[in-house]
N, CA, C and O atoms as a GROMACS GRO file, in nm:
protein
  428
    1MET      N    1   0.970  -1.143  -0.581
    1MET     CA    2   1.038  -1.034  -0.648
    1MET      C    3   0.949  -0.910  -0.645
    1MET      O    4   0.830  -0.916  -0.675
    2SER      N    5   1.007  -0.799  -0.609
    2SER     CA    6   0.935  -0.672  -0.604
    2SER      C    7   0.977  -0.582  -0.719
    2SER      O    8   1.094  -0.576  -0.757
    3LEU      N    9   0.878  -0.513  -0.774
    3LEU     CA   10   0.903  -0.416  -0.880
    3LEU      C   11   0.864  -0.278  -0.830
    3LEU      O   12   0.752  -0.259  -0.781
    4MET      N   13   0.955  -0.181  -0.840
    4MET     CA   14   0.920  -0.047  -0.796
    4MET      C   15   0.831   0.017  -0.901
    4MET      O   16   0.863   0.017  -1.020
    5TYR      N   17   0.718   0.073  -0.855
    5TYR     CA   18   0.626   0.139  -0.945
    5TYR      C   19   0.654   0.289  -0.950
    5TYR      O   20   0.674   0.346  -1.057
    6ARG      N   21   0.655   0.354  -0.833
    6ARG     CA   22   0.682   0.497  -0.828
    6ARG      C   23   0.712   0.540  -0.685
    6ARG      O   24   0.680   0.470  -0.589
    7CYS      N   25   0.774   0.658  -0.674
    7CYS     CA   26   0.801   0.718  -0.543
    7CYS      C   27   0.744   0.860  -0.543
    7CYS      O   28   0.749   0.929  -0.645
    8ARG      N   29   0.692   0.900  -0.430
    8ARG     CA   30   0.640   1.036  -0.415
    8ARG      C   31   0.619   1.065  -0.267
    8ARG      O   32   0.639   0.978  -0.183
    9ASN      N   33   0.577   1.188  -0.237
    9ASN     CA   34   0.548   1.223  -0.098
    9ASN      C   35   0.416   1.161  -0.055
    9ASN      O   36   0.323   1.147  -0.134
   10PHE      N   37   0.410   1.123   0.073
   10PHE     CA   38   0.290   1.061   0.125
   10PHE      C   39   0.176   1.164   0.124
   10PHE      O   40   0.194   1.276   0.169
   11PRO      N   41   0.059   1.125   0.072
   11PRO     CA   42  -0.051   1.222   0.061
   11PRO      C   43  -0.112   1.256   0.196
   11PRO      O   44  -0.126   1.170   0.284
   12LYS      N   45  -0.149   1.381   0.212
   12LYS     CA   46  -0.211   1.428   0.337
   12LYS      C   47  -0.340   1.349   0.366
   12LYS      O   48  -0.372   1.324   0.481
   13SER      N   49  -0.412   1.312   0.260
   13SER     CA   50  -0.538   1.238   0.276
   13SER      C   51  -0.516   1.094   0.324
   13SER      O   52  -0.608   1.032   0.377
   14GLY      N   53  -0.395   1.042   0.305
   14GLY     CA   54  -0.367   0.904   0.344
   14GLY      C   55  -0.411   0.802   0.240
   14GLY      O   56  -0.409   0.682   0.267
   15VAL      N   57  -0.452   0.848   0.122
   15VAL     CA   58  -0.501   0.758   0.017
   15VAL      C   59  -0.388   0.730  -0.082
   15VAL      O   60  -0.329   0.821  -0.140
   16ILE      N   61  -0.359   0.602  -0.100
   16ILE     CA   62  -0.258   0.557  -0.196
   16ILE      C   63  -0.331   0.505  -0.319
   16ILE      O   64  -0.422   0.423  -0.308
   17LEU      N   65  -0.291   0.552  -0.437
   17LEU     CA   66  -0.351   0.506  -0.562
   17LEU      C   67  -0.275   0.385  -0.615
   17LEU      O   68  -0.153   0.388  -0.630
   18LEU      N   69  -0.349   0.278  -0.642
   18LEU     CA   70  -0.291   0.155  -0.693
   18LEU      C   71  -0.302   0.155  -0.845
   18LEU      O   72  -0.409   0.186  -0.899
   19PRO      N   73  -0.196   0.120  -0.916
   19PRO     CA   74  -0.198   0.125  -1.062
   19PRO      C   75  -0.300   0.027  -1.121
   19PRO      O   76  -0.309  -0.088  -1.079
   20VAL      N   77  -0.376   0.076  -1.219
   20VAL     CA   78  -0.485  -0.002  -1.278
   20VAL      C   79  -0.435  -0.132  -1.339
   20VAL      O   80  -0.501  -0.236  -1.328
   21ARG      N   81  -0.322  -0.128  -1.403
   21ARG     CA   82  -0.268  -0.250  -1.466
   21ARG      C   83  -0.252  -0.363  -1.364
   21ARG      O   84  -0.290  -0.477  -1.390
   22TRP      N   85  -0.196  -0.330  -1.249
   22TRP     CA   86  -0.171  -0.431  -1.147
   22TRP      C   87  -0.298  -0.466  -1.070
   22TRP      O   88  -0.314  -0.581  -1.027
   23ARG      N   89  -0.388  -0.371  -1.051
   23ARG     CA   90  -0.517  -0.403  -0.988
   23ARG      C   91  -0.587  -0.510  -1.070
   23ARG      O   92  -0.638  -0.608  -1.015
   24ARG      N   93  -0.590  -0.491  -1.202
   24ARG     CA   94  -0.654  -0.589  -1.290
   24ARG      C   95  -0.584  -0.724  -1.282
   24ARG      O   96  -0.648  -0.828  -1.273
   25ALA      N   97  -0.451  -0.720  -1.286
   25ALA     CA   98  -0.373  -0.845  -1.282
   25ALA      C   99  -0.398  -0.922  -1.152
   25ALA      O  100  -0.400  -1.046  -1.152
   26PHE      N  101  -0.416  -0.850  -1.042
   26PHE     CA  102  -0.437  -0.914  -0.912
   26PHE      C  103  -0.585  -0.943  -0.884
   26PHE      O  104  -0.617  -1.007  -0.784
   27GLY      N  105  -0.675  -0.896  -0.972
   27GLY     CA  106  -0.817  -0.919  -0.951
   27GLY      C  107  -0.880  -0.828  -0.847
   27GLY      O  108  -0.979  -0.865  -0.784
   28PHE      N  109  -0.823  -0.709  -0.827
   28PHE     CA  110  -0.878  -0.610  -0.733
   28PHE      C  111  -0.981  -0.527  -0.807
   28PHE      O  112  -0.951  -0.469  -0.912
   29SER      N  113  -1.102  -0.520  -0.754
   29SER     CA  114  -1.210  -0.445  -0.818
   29SER      C  115  -1.256  -0.330  -0.731
   29SER      O  116  -1.239  -0.331  -0.609
   30CYS      N  117  -1.314  -0.230  -0.795
   30CYS     CA  118  -1.374  -0.117  -0.724
   30CYS      C  119  -1.477  -0.169  -0.625
   30CYS      O  120  -1.560  -0.253  -0.660
   31GLY      N  121  -1.474  -0.118  -0.503
   31GLY     CA  122  -1.570  -0.157  -0.400
   31GLY      C  123  -1.531  -0.282  -0.324
   31GLY      O  124  -1.599  -0.319  -0.227
   32GLU      N  125  -1.424  -0.347  -0.365
   32GLU     CA  126  -1.379  -0.469  -0.299
   32GLU      C  127  -1.295  -0.434  -0.176
   32GLU      O  128  -1.227  -0.332  -0.173
   33HIS      N  129  -1.302  -0.521  -0.074
   33HIS     CA  130  -1.218  -0.503   0.044
   33HIS      C  131  -1.078  -0.556   0.018
   33HIS      O  132  -1.060  -0.656  -0.052
   34VAL      N  133  -0.980  -0.487   0.074
   34VAL     CA  134  -0.842  -0.536   0.079
   34VAL      C  135  -0.795  -0.526   0.224
   34VAL      O  136  -0.850  -0.450   0.304
   35ASP      N  137  -0.693  -0.604   0.257
   35ASP     CA  138  -0.629  -0.594   0.388
   35ASP      C  139  -0.516  -0.494   0.379
   35ASP      O  140  -0.441  -0.493   0.281
   36VAL      N  141  -0.503  -0.410   0.480
   36VAL     CA  142  -0.393  -0.315   0.490
   36VAL      C  143  -0.321  -0.351   0.620
   36VAL      O  144  -0.375  -0.336   0.729
   37VAL      N  145  -0.196  -0.398   0.605
   37VAL     CA  146  -0.123  -0.455   0.717
   37VAL      C  147   0.012  -0.386   0.732
   37VAL      O  148   0.082  -0.364   0.634
   38LYS      N  149   0.048  -0.352   0.855
   38LYS     CA  150   0.181  -0.297   0.883
   38LYS      C  151   0.275  -0.414   0.911
   38LYS      O  152   0.250  -0.495   1.000
   39GLU      N  153   0.383  -0.422   0.834
   39GLU     CA  154   0.488  -0.521   0.857
   39GLU      C  155   0.620  -0.447   0.868
   39GLU      O  156   0.670  -0.392   0.770
   40ASN      N  157   0.675  -0.445   0.987
   40ASN     CA  158   0.796  -0.366   1.015
   40ASN      C  159   0.769  -0.221   0.978
   40ASN      O  160   0.679  -0.160   1.035
   41ASP      N  161   0.843  -0.164   0.884
   41ASP     CA  162   0.822  -0.025   0.843
   41ASP      C  163   0.751  -0.015   0.709
   41ASP      O  164   0.750   0.091   0.647
   42ASP      N  165   0.692  -0.125   0.664
   42ASP     CA  166   0.621  -0.128   0.537
   42ASP      C  167   0.470  -0.145   0.560
   42ASP      O  168   0.426  -0.190   0.665
   43ILE      N  169   0.395  -0.108   0.458
   43ILE     CA  170   0.250  -0.128   0.458
   43ILE      C  171   0.218  -0.221   0.342
   43ILE      O  172   0.251  -0.192   0.228
   44ILE      N  173   0.153  -0.332   0.372
   44ILE     CA  174   0.118  -0.432   0.271
   44ILE      C  175  -0.031  -0.416   0.238
   44ILE      O  176  -0.115  -0.406   0.328
   45ILE      N  177  -0.063  -0.414   0.109
   45ILE     CA  178  -0.202  -0.409   0.063
   45ILE      C  179  -0.225  -0.535  -0.018
   45ILE      O  180  -0.160  -0.557  -0.121
   46LYS      N  181  -0.319  -0.618   0.028
   46LYS     CA  182  -0.342  -0.747  -0.037
   46LYS      C  183  -0.489  -0.785  -0.029
   46LYS      O  184  -0.567  -0.722   0.042
   47LYS      N  185  -0.527  -0.890  -0.102
   47LYS     CA  186  -0.665  -0.939  -0.100
   47LYS      C  187  -0.709  -0.961   0.044
   47LYS      O  188  -0.631  -1.006   0.127
   48ALA      N  189  -0.834  -0.928   0.073
   48ALA     CA  190  -0.886  -0.943   0.208
   48ALA      C  191  -0.900  -1.090   0.244
   48ALA      O  192  -0.947  -1.172   0.165
   49ASP      N  193  -0.858  -1.121   0.365
   49ASP     CA  194  -0.877  -1.253   0.424
   49ASP      C  195  -0.971  -1.232   0.542
   49ASP      O  196  -0.932  -1.175   0.644
   50TYR      N  197  -1.093  -1.279   0.528
   50TYR     CA  198  -1.194  -1.251   0.630
   50TYR      C  199  -1.175  -1.332   0.756
   50TYR      O  200  -1.253  -1.317   0.851
   51ARG      N  201  -1.072  -1.418   0.760
   51ARG     CA  202  -1.041  -1.492   0.882
   51ARG      C  203  -0.947  -1.415   0.972
   51ARG      O  204  -0.917  -1.460   1.083
   52THR      N  205  -0.900  -1.298   0.927
   52THR     CA  206  -0.805  -1.219   1.006
   52THR      C  207  -0.874  -1.095   1.062
   52THR      O  208  -0.986  -1.061   1.026
   53PHE      N  209  -0.803  -1.030   1.151
   53PHE     CA  210  -0.851  -0.904   1.208
   53PHE      C  211  -0.773  -0.785   1.152
   53PHE      O  212  -0.771  -0.678   1.211
   54ASP      N  213  -0.708  -0.806   1.036
   54ASP     CA  214  -0.635  -0.697   0.972
   54ASP      C  215  -0.732  -0.586   0.934
   54ASP      O  216  -0.853  -0.607   0.924
   55HIS      N  217  -0.676  -0.466   0.913
   55HIS     CA  218  -0.757  -0.353   0.869
   55HIS      C  219  -0.815  -0.384   0.731
   55HIS      O  220  -0.741  -0.423   0.640
   56LYS      N  221  -0.944  -0.367   0.715
   56LYS     CA  222  -1.011  -0.386   0.586
   56LYS      C  223  -1.044  -0.248   0.530
   56LYS      O  224  -1.095  -0.162   0.601
   57ARG      N  225  -1.014  -0.228   0.403
   57ARG     CA  226  -1.044  -0.102   0.336
   57ARG      C  227  -1.101  -0.132   0.199
   57ARG      O  228  -1.067  -0.233   0.136
   58TYR      N  229  -1.188  -0.043   0.153
   58TYR     CA  230  -1.245  -0.055   0.018
   58TYR      C  231  -1.150   0.004  -0.084
   58TYR      O  232  -1.076   0.097  -0.055
   59ILE      N  233  -1.152  -0.051  -0.206
   59ILE     CA  234  -1.083   0.010  -0.318
   59ILE      C  235  -1.181   0.109  -0.380
   59ILE      O  236  -1.293   0.072  -0.416
   60SER      N  237  -1.139   0.233  -0.394
   60SER     CA  238  -1.227   0.337  -0.448
   60SER      C  239  -1.243   0.320  -0.598
   60SER      O  240  -1.175   0.238  -0.662
   61GLU      N  241  -1.333   0.398  -0.654
   61GLU     CA  242  -1.360   0.395  -0.798
   61GLU      C  243  -1.234   0.426  -0.879
   61GLU      O  244  -1.216   0.373  -0.989
   62LYS      N  245  -1.147   0.512  -0.825
   62LYS     CA  246  -1.024   0.550  -0.895
   62LYS      C  247  -0.905   0.464  -0.855
   62LYS      O  248  -0.792   0.490  -0.897
   63GLY      N  249  -0.929   0.361  -0.773
   63GLY     CA  250  -0.821   0.271  -0.734
   63GLY      C  251  -0.745   0.313  -0.610
   63GLY      O  252  -0.633   0.267  -0.587
   64GLY      N  253  -0.804   0.399  -0.531
   64GLY     CA  254  -0.738   0.444  -0.408
   64GLY      C  255  -0.771   0.356  -0.290
   64GLY      O  256  -0.880   0.300  -0.281
   65VAL      N  257  -0.675   0.345  -0.199
   65VAL     CA  258  -0.694   0.273  -0.073
   65VAL      C  259  -0.649   0.366   0.038
   65VAL      O  260  -0.537   0.418   0.037
   66ASN      N  261  -0.738   0.388   0.135
   66ASN     CA  262  -0.707   0.474   0.248
   66ASN      C  263  -0.625   0.396   0.350
   66ASN      O  264  -0.670   0.293   0.401
   67ILE      N  265  -0.506   0.445   0.380
   67ILE     CA  266  -0.421   0.383   0.481
   67ILE      C  267  -0.476   0.424   0.617
   67ILE      O  268  -0.490   0.544   0.644
   68PRO      N  269  -0.509   0.327   0.704
   68PRO     CA  270  -0.570   0.360   0.833
   68PRO      C  271  -0.484   0.456   0.915
   68PRO      O  272  -0.361   0.447   0.918
   69LYS      N  273  -0.552   0.547   0.982
   69LYS     CA  274  -0.484   0.648   1.065
   69LYS      C  275  -0.397   0.581   1.171
   69LYS      O  276  -0.289   0.631   1.203
   70GLU      N  277  -0.442   0.470   1.224
   70GLU     CA  278  -0.365   0.397   1.325
   70GLU      C  279  -0.227   0.356   1.270
   70GLU      O  280  -0.126   0.371   1.338
   71ILE      N  281  -0.224   0.305   1.148
   71ILE     CA  282  -0.097   0.265   1.087
   71ILE      C  283  -0.012   0.388   1.056
   71ILE      O  284   0.109   0.387   1.079
   72ARG      N  285  -0.075   0.494   1.005
   72ARG     CA  286   0.000   0.618   0.978
   72ARG      C  287   0.063   0.672   1.105
   72ARG      O  288   0.176   0.720   1.103
   73SER      N  289  -0.011   0.665   1.216
   73SER     CA  290   0.042   0.712   1.345
   73SER      C  291   0.157   0.625   1.393
   73SER      O  292   0.259   0.676   1.441
   74GLN      N  293   0.142   0.494   1.381
   74GLN     CA  294   0.248   0.402   1.424
   74GLN      C  295   0.378   0.427   1.348
   74GLN      O  296   0.486   0.417   1.404
   75LEU      N  297   0.366   0.459   1.220
   75LEU     CA  298   0.483   0.484   1.137
   75LEU      C  299   0.525   0.631   1.136
   75LEU      O  300   0.623   0.668   1.072
   76ASP      N  301   0.450   0.715   1.209
   76ASP     CA  302   0.476   0.858   1.216
   76ASP      C  303   0.483   0.920   1.077
   76ASP      O  304   0.575   0.996   1.047
   77LEU      N  305   0.386   0.885   0.992
   77LEU     CA  306   0.382   0.934   0.854
   77LEU      C  307   0.322   1.073   0.845
   77LEU      O  308   0.223   1.103   0.912
   78ASN      N  309   0.381   1.156   0.764
   78ASN     CA  310   0.322   1.285   0.732
   78ASN      C  311   0.353   1.316   0.586
   78ASN      O  312   0.425   1.241   0.520
   79GLN      N  313   0.300   1.426   0.537
   79GLN     CA  314   0.310   1.454   0.394
   79GLN      C  315   0.450   1.494   0.349
   79GLN      O  316   0.472   1.508   0.228
   80GLU      N  317   0.543   1.513   0.439
   80GLU     CA  318   0.680   1.539   0.398
   80GLU      C  319   0.757   1.410   0.373
   80GLU      O  320   0.865   1.412   0.313
   81ASP      N  321   0.703   1.298   0.420
   81ASP     CA  322   0.771   1.170   0.405
   81ASP      C  323   0.756   1.116   0.264
   81ASP      O  324   0.649   1.124   0.204
   82GLU      N  325   0.864   1.060   0.212
   82GLU     CA  326   0.859   0.999   0.081
   82GLU      C  327   0.834   0.848   0.096
   82GLU      O  328   0.888   0.784   0.186
   83TYR      N  329   0.753   0.796   0.008
   83TYR     CA  330   0.730   0.653   0.005
   83TYR      C  331   0.747   0.605  -0.138
   83TYR      O  332   0.737   0.682  -0.233
   84CYS      N  333   0.772   0.476  -0.151
   84CYS     CA  334   0.776   0.413  -0.283
   84CYS      C  335   0.673   0.301  -0.282
   84CYS      O  336   0.658   0.228  -0.184
   85LEU      N  337   0.604   0.288  -0.394
   85LEU     CA  338   0.505   0.182  -0.411
   85LEU      C  339   0.571   0.071  -0.491
   85LEU      O  340   0.617   0.092  -0.603
   86TYR      N  341   0.573  -0.047  -0.432
   86TYR     CA  342   0.627  -0.165  -0.498
   86TYR      C  343   0.513  -0.261  -0.530
   86TYR      O  344   0.411  -0.265  -0.461
   87VAL      N  345   0.532  -0.337  -0.636
   87VAL     CA  346   0.436  -0.438  -0.678
   87VAL      C  347   0.506  -0.572  -0.661
   87VAL      O  348   0.620  -0.590  -0.703
   88GLU      N  349   0.436  -0.668  -0.599
   88GLU     CA  350   0.489  -0.802  -0.583
   88GLU      C  351   0.397  -0.899  -0.658
   88GLU      O  352   0.304  -0.953  -0.599
   89PRO      N  353   0.424  -0.920  -0.788
   89PRO     CA  354   0.335  -1.003  -0.870
   89PRO      C  355   0.319  -1.146  -0.820
   89PRO      O  356   0.210  -1.203  -0.829
   90ASP      N  357   0.426  -1.205  -0.766
   90ASP     CA  358   0.418  -1.343  -0.720
   90ASP      C  359   0.326  -1.358  -0.599
   90ASP      O  360   0.264  -1.463  -0.581
   91LYS      N  361   0.315  -1.255  -0.516
   91LYS     CA  362   0.227  -1.258  -0.398
   91LYS      C  363   0.095  -1.185  -0.422
   91LYS      O  364   0.006  -1.187  -0.337
   92LYS      N  365   0.082  -1.121  -0.540
   92LYS     CA  366  -0.037  -1.043  -0.574
   92LYS      C  367  -0.069  -0.940  -0.466
   92LYS      O  368  -0.179  -0.935  -0.413
   93GLN      N  369   0.032  -0.858  -0.436
   93GLN     CA  370   0.015  -0.755  -0.334
   93GLN      C  371   0.100  -0.633  -0.368
   93GLN      O  372   0.192  -0.638  -0.450
   94PHE      N  373   0.066  -0.524  -0.299
   94PHE     CA  374   0.140  -0.398  -0.312
   94PHE      C  375   0.212  -0.373  -0.180
   94PHE      O  376   0.164  -0.413  -0.074
   95VAL      N  377   0.328  -0.308  -0.187
   95VAL     CA  378   0.404  -0.271  -0.068
   95VAL      C  379   0.430  -0.122  -0.073
   95VAL      O  380   0.486  -0.070  -0.170
   96VAL      N  381   0.389  -0.052   0.032
   96VAL     CA  382   0.418   0.090   0.049
   96VAL      C  383   0.535   0.097   0.144
   96VAL      O  384   0.523   0.064   0.262
   97ALA      N  385   0.650   0.140   0.092
   97ALA     CA  386   0.773   0.142   0.171
   97ALA      C  387   0.819   0.285   0.191
   97ALA      O  388   0.831   0.362   0.096
   98LEU      N  389   0.845   0.320   0.315
   98LEU     CA  390   0.900   0.452   0.344
   98LEU      C  391   1.045   0.454   0.303
   98LEU      O  392   1.119   0.359   0.330
   99GLU      N  393   1.085   0.559   0.239
   99GLU     CA  394   1.222   0.571   0.191
   99GLU      C  395   1.295   0.678   0.271
   99GLU      O  396   1.244   0.787   0.295
  100THR      N  397   1.416   0.643   0.311
  100THR     CA  398   1.504   0.739   0.375
  100THR      C  399   1.634   0.740   0.297
  100THR      O  400   1.658   0.653   0.213
  101GLU      N  401   1.716   0.838   0.323
  101GLU     CA  402   1.842   0.847   0.250
  101GLU      C  403   1.931   0.726   0.275
  101GLU      O  404   2.008   0.686   0.188
  102GLN      N  405   1.921   0.667   0.395
  102GLN     CA  406   2.006   0.551   0.426
  102GLN      C  407   1.943   0.422   0.375
  102GLN      O  408   2.012   0.320   0.366
  103ASP      N  409   1.815   0.423   0.342
  103ASP     CA  410   1.743   0.301   0.304
  103ASP      C  411   1.737   0.288   0.153
  103ASP      O  412   1.662   0.361   0.087
  104GLU      N  413   1.813   0.197   0.098
  104GLU     CA  414   1.804   0.170  -0.046
  104GLU      C  415   1.763   0.025  -0.061
  104GLU      O  416   1.838  -0.066  -0.026
  105ARG      N  417   1.644   0.005  -0.113
  105ARG     CA  418   1.591  -0.132  -0.132
  105ARG      C  419   1.659  -0.199  -0.247
  105ARG      O  420   1.691  -0.138  -0.349
  106SER      N  421   1.682  -0.324  -0.229
  106SER     CA  422   1.739  -0.405  -0.337
  106SER      C  423   1.638  -0.510  -0.377
  106SER      O  424   1.666  -0.630  -0.374
  107HIS      N  425   1.520  -0.463  -0.414
  107HIS     CA  426   1.412  -0.557  -0.452
  107HIS      C  427   1.433  -0.605  -0.592
  107HIS      O  428   1.354  -0.684  -0.642
   0.00000   0.00000   0.00000
């Protein structure tokens, strides 16, 4: 089950802020690595699995995760694009989903 947290324009810096409540619930700490994975048109942020070759990124002091430029390019993301941040408590992960007028998620 996915819970929508918020929607906004994609930041020029490429840094997505993860809500502190859910970071704590998932055990994500400042300075810890997470995996950033492109799945279809979504970006998944989850605990790092060191057995994979997924993109590894640090969680910043303020809870930010930099989305790799390679993934941003693949999805053709720019600051005019709107995204929604979803929380998936059962999987302990975040989903960054691009929103279009035709795309209405039924999470």
